[in-house]
C-alpha positions as CSV (number, residue, x, y, z in Angstrom):
1,M,112.0,47.2,124.9
2,L,111.8,48.3,121.3
3,R,115.4,47.3,120.6
4,E,115.0,43.9,122.0
5,A,111.7,43.4,120.2
6,G,113.6,44.4,117.0
7,R,116.3,41.9,117.7
8,V,113.8,39.1,118.2
9,A,111.8,40.1,115.1
10,S,114.9,40.2,112.8
11,A,116.1,36.8,114.1
12,A,112.6,35.2,113.7
13,R,112.2,36.8,110.2
14,D,115.6,35.4,109.1
15,L,114.8,32.0,110.4
16,G,111.5,32.0,108.5
17,A,113.1,33.1,105.3
18,R,115.5,30.1,105.5
19,L,112.5,27.8,105.9
20,I,110.7,29.0,102.8
21,V,111.7,26.3,100.3
22,K,109.9,24.3,97.7
23,G,107.4,21.9,99.4
24,A,107.4,23.5,102.8
25,R,103.9,24.2,104.1
26,V,103.1,27.9,104.6
27,R,101.5,27.1,107.9
28,D,104.5,25.2,109.2
29,V,106.8,28.2,108.4
30,C,104.4,30.7,110.1
31,E,104.1,28.5,113.2
32,A,107.9,28.0,113.3
33,V,108.4,31.8,113.3
34,E,105.9,32.3,116.0
35,A,107.5,29.6,118.1
36,E,110.9,31.3,117.7
37,I,109.4,34.6,118.8
38,R,108.1,32.9,122.0
39,R,111.4,31.0,122.5
40,R,113.2,34.4,122.6
41,G,110.9,35.7,125.3
42,A,108.6,37.9,123.2
43,Q,105.1,37.6,121.6
44,A,103.8,37.9,118.0
45,A,102.3,41.4,117.5
46,F,100.1,39.8,114.8
47,P,99.8,36.3,113.4
48,V,102.8,35.6,111.1
49,Q,101.7,35.9,107.5
50,S,103.2,34.6,104.2
51,S,101.7,35.8,101.0
52,R,102.7,34.4,97.6
53,N,103.0,35.9,94.1
54,E,100.0,38.2,93.4
55,I,98.9,38.1,97.0
56,A,100.6,41.1,98.4
57,A,99.7,40.8,102.0
58,H,97.4,39.4,104.7
59,Y,97.6,35.7,103.7
60,C,97.5,33.9,107.0
61,P,97.1,30.1,106.9
62,A,94.0,28.6,108.4
63,P,94.4,25.8,111.0
64,E,93.8,23.2,108.3
65,D,95.6,25.0,105.4
66,E,97.9,22.6,103.5
67,T,99.2,25.2,101.0
68,A,102.9,24.6,100.2
69,Y,105.5,26.8,98.5
70,Q,106.2,26.0,94.9
71,D,109.3,26.5,92.8
72,G,109.3,30.0,91.4
73,D,107.0,31.5,94.0
74,L,107.6,35.1,95.1
75,A,106.9,34.7,98.8
76,K,106.6,37.4,101.4
77,L,107.1,36.8,105.1
78,D,105.5,39.5,107.4
79,V,106.5,39.4,111.1
80,G,105.4,41.5,114.0
81,V,106.8,41.2,117.5
82,H,106.0,42.9,120.8
83,L,107.4,43.1,124.3
84,D,104.9,44.3,126.8
85,G,103.0,45.9,123.9
86,Y,105.9,47.7,122.3
87,V,105.6,46.7,118.7
88,V,108.0,46.3,115.7
89,D,107.1,45.1,112.2
90,T,109.3,43.7,109.5
91,A,109.1,41.7,106.3
92,V,111.2,40.1,103.6
93,S,110.6,38.6,100.2
94,V,112.0,35.2,99.1
95,S,112.4,33.8,95.6
96,V,111.5,30.1,96.1
97,G,114.1,28.0,94.4
98,G,116.3,31.0,93.8
99,R,114.5,31.7,90.5
100,P,116.1,34.8,88.8
101,E,112.8,36.2,87.5
102,N,111.9,37.3,91.0
103,R,115.2,38.9,91.9
104,H,114.5,42.2,90.2
105,A,111.4,43.0,92.2
106,I,113.1,41.9,95.5
107,E,116.0,44.2,94.8
108,A,113.7,47.0,93.9
109,T,111.9,46.9,97.3
110,R,115.1,46.6,99.2
111,A,116.6,49.6,97.4
112,A,113.4,51.6,97.9
113,L,113.4,50.7,101.6
114,D,117.1,51.8,101.9
115,G,116.3,55.0,100.1
116,A,113.4,55.9,102.4
117,V,115.4,55.2,105.5
118,R,118.3,57.4,104.3
119,V,116.0,60.5,104.0
120,A,114.1,59.9,107.2
121,G,114.8,62.0,110.3
122,P,113.0,64.2,112.8
123,G,111.0,66.9,111.1
124,V,111.4,65.4,107.6
125,E,108.3,65.5,105.5
126,V,106.7,62.1,105.0
127,R,106.3,62.9,101.3
128,R,110.1,62.8,100.9
129,L,110.1,59.2,102.0
130,S,107.3,58.5,99.5
131,E,109.2,60.2,96.7
132,A,112.3,58.1,97.5
133,I,110.3,54.9,97.4
134,E,108.4,55.7,94.2
135,S,111.4,57.0,92.3
136,T,113.5,54.0,93.2
137,V,110.9,51.4,92.3
138,R,110.2,53.2,89.0
139,A,113.9,53.3,88.3
140,H,113.8,49.5,88.4
141,G,111.1,49.5,85.7
142,L,108.4,48.6,88.2
143,R,105.4,50.2,89.9
144,P,104.9,50.8,93.6
145,V,101.6,49.5,95.0
146,K,99.8,52.7,95.6
147,N,97.1,51.6,98.0
148,L,99.5,50.0,100.5
149,C,101.6,52.1,102.8
150,G,104.0,52.1,105.7
151,H,102.7,53.3,109.1
152,G,103.5,54.3,112.6
153,V,103.5,51.7,115.3
154,G,102.6,52.3,119.0
155,R,102.1,50.4,122.2
156,W,99.6,47.7,121.6
157,T,99.1,49.2,118.1
158,V,100.4,47.9,114.8
159,H,99.0,50.7,112.6
160,C,98.8,54.4,113.6
161,P,99.9,57.7,112.0
162,P,101.8,58.7,110.1
163,A,100.9,56.8,107.0
164,I,103.9,56.5,104.6
165,P,102.6,56.0,101.0
166,S,104.7,54.3,98.4
167,V,103.8,57.0,95.9
168,A,104.4,60.8,96.1
169,S,101.7,62.9,97.6
170,A,101.1,66.5,98.6
171,S,101.0,65.7,102.3
172,R,102.9,68.1,104.5
173,A,103.0,65.7,107.5
174,R,106.4,65.4,109.2
175,L,108.1,62.6,111.1
176,P,108.0,63.6,114.8
177,L,110.9,63.2,117.1
178,G,110.6,59.9,118.9
179,A,108.3,58.3,116.3
180,V,108.5,54.6,115.6
181,V,107.7,53.9,112.0
182,A,107.4,50.8,109.8
183,I,108.4,51.6,106.2
184,E,107.3,48.9,103.7
185,P,107.6,49.4,100.0
186,F,105.7,47.0,97.7
187,A,106.7,46.6,94.0
188,T,105.2,44.9,91.0
189,D,105.2,44.9,87.2
190,G,101.4,44.9,87.3
191,E,99.0,47.8,87.8
192,G,100.1,48.5,91.4
193,V,96.7,48.2,93.0
194,V,95.5,45.7,95.5
195,A,92.0,44.6,96.6
196,E,90.6,42.2,99.2
197,R,89.9,38.7,97.9
198,G,89.3,35.5,99.7
199,V,88.5,34.5,103.3
200,A,89.8,36.6,106.1
201,E,91.9,34.7,108.6
202,V,93.2,37.8,110.5
203,F,91.0,39.7,112.9
204,R,91.2,42.5,115.4
205,L,88.9,43.3,118.3
206,D,88.2,46.9,118.8
207,P,88.7,47.3,122.6
208,R,86.5,50.4,122.6
209,R,83.4,48.6,121.4
210,P,81.1,46.9,124.0
211,V,80.6,43.2,123.7
212,S,77.4,41.4,124.7
213,D,77.5,39.5,128.0
214,E,76.1,36.5,126.2
215,V,79.2,35.9,124.2
216,D,81.2,32.7,125.1
217,D,83.4,33.7,128.0
218,D,86.3,31.3,127.2
219,V,86.5,32.4,123.6
220,M,86.2,36.1,124.5
221,G,88.9,35.6,127.2
222,A,91.3,34.2,124.5
223,I,90.5,37.1,122.1
224,R,90.9,39.7,124.8
225,A,94.3,38.3,125.7
226,F,95.6,39.8,122.5
227,H,95.0,43.3,124.0
228,G,93.5,44.7,120.8
229,L,96.4,43.3,118.6
230,P,95.5,41.2,115.5
231,F,94.9,37.5,115.8
232,S,94.0,34.5,113.7
233,R,91.8,31.4,113.7
234,R,95.0,29.4,113.9
235,Q,96.0,31.1,117.2
236,L,92.6,30.1,118.6
237,S,92.8,26.5,117.3
238,S,92.9,25.0,120.9
239,L,89.3,26.2,121.3
240,P,86.3,24.2,120.0
241,R,85.9,25.4,116.4
242,D,82.1,25.7,116.5
243,R,82.2,28.0,119.6
244,M,85.0,30.1,118.1
245,E,83.2,30.6,114.8
246,R,80.0,31.6,116.6
247,V,81.8,34.2,118.5
248,L,83.6,35.6,115.4
249,A,80.3,35.8,113.6
250,T,78.6,37.6,116.5
251,L,81.5,40.1,116.8
252,L,81.6,40.7,113.1
253,E,77.9,41.3,112.9
254,G,78.0,43.7,115.8
255,G,80.8,45.7,114.2
256,G,83.3,45.2,117.0
257,L,85.6,42.9,115.1
258,M,87.6,43.9,112.0
259,A,88.5,41.3,109.4
260,Y,91.5,41.5,107.1
261,A,91.2,39.4,103.9
262,P,94.1,38.7,101.6
263,L,95.2,41.7,99.5
264,V,95.6,40.7,95.9
265,E,97.3,42.7,93.0
266,T,94.3,43.3,90.7
267,S,96.1,42.5,87.5
268,G,97.4,39.2,88.9
269,R,101.1,40.1,88.8
270,P,103.5,39.1,91.6
271,V,104.4,41.6,94.3
272,A,107.6,41.9,96.4
273,Q,107.8,43.6,99.8
274,A,110.6,44.8,102.1
275,E,110.0,46.3,105.6
276,H,111.9,47.6,108.6
277,T,110.8,49.5,111.7
278,I,112.8,52.5,112.5
279,Y,113.1,54.9,115.5
280,I,113.4,58.6,114.8
281,G,115.8,59.9,117.3
282,A,117.4,63.3,118.0
283,S,120.8,62.0,116.7
284,G,119.3,60.3,113.7
285,V,117.5,57.1,112.6
286,E,117.9,53.7,114.2
287,I,116.8,50.6,112.3
288,L,115.3,48.4,114.9
289,T,114.8,45.3,112.7
290,C,118.0,45.1,110.7
């Protein structure tokens, strides 16, 4: 399941990267990637997101979003795929128009990702991966984003332990045999810190929290169909907007719904990202999303 999910994710990611050109709408690219995932017999593990320039992550176009890529944008494409709940996560950065000023950051994240994968293995301390990421990014004259990190993935779970920071730490946590881990370095020439800004378009229902019986059954049924994985307004656009918004507001107020706003580099500098999901096997590391 994981290998097939990885093959689907890499194909959909690569298709999306080719579609990121000047004038293309971000929403159209995200929806095309999601359609490709379904065409290949899988499902999105979270709504496809494409963040540009200083927005490092979590930019998910709203149903009416007309934002288009511009020449010179440093665009990220973040893709998650699952088969029967088995999740993989991958991302790529694209310099729109092939502008050379973005290449250095893109190369830095790719090299940092490669370096972390090379040192990974069963029983390896997570801090060794973090050290590889930070040293590689800094060798390129850039800073890693210190409050974004890689993570484990599980069945019906996009984020779980172990966390894999992009900066060295004193943690003694080790990669367990059989772990599935998404490694995702972010690099910038800014301060290397992100903060939430803007309207959240990505949500996740906590399946452990009770929900009032008075909440709209049709909307709740659509949300529950994601099995606790993240979803977006765009993925609920077939439902009446007013009913959907009422349910989201009720769930947010009750604390059962988590909202993920765009994450923006606080000094306003562009951010690049690279990501693969790997499997930690007894005979070594397998890149599932290559």
